[in-house]
C-alpha positions, 0 to 999 in steps of 0.5 A: 436841711431836709433833717431839720425839716421832719424836726419842725414839720409833718411830711405826709409825702415827696413827690419825686416826678422823674423825667430822664436826663436826656427828656429834659434837655430835649424839653429845655433846649426845644423851649422858644418864647416870642418876643413880642408877647411872651407866650411860649413854645417847644420846636416838636410843636412848631412845624417849622414856625418861627414866629408867634401865632398870638401876635405874628412876632420871632421866636428865639431861644433864650440865653439860658436855654442853650445845652451848655447852659442846660447841661449845668443846671441839670447837673447842679440839680442831680448834685443837689436832688439826688440826696434827697432821694435816697432820703426820704426813702430812706424815710419811707415819704418818697413817692415817684410820678413818671413825669414823662408824659404829658401835664394831664397825665402827671396831674393825675398821677399827683393827685392819686398819690396825694388821694391815698393819703 
């Protein structure tokens, strides 16, 4: 599919927002969601609270955010993505951004890559 895409579109850059697997696991398994309003939180910012700051309802861990499911999702991701990373790197299109930082810092890096085009 990646080769076919290059036959029908001209790509300037392919971004790889890289986060180490251990960090992805911690991010995804630490997510909590409000049962009332759907607001998302992370256990690292809850300071022991188990209720929503917006509406006061209980927080829960989604079924697909448990360690087994996240591990399976990441395994599939690596099997399907790593060949694409090498493919686009060989074409000189791949730019890697450090995704292991704040959302704001990642955004700045992405914009810097895009501004250089």
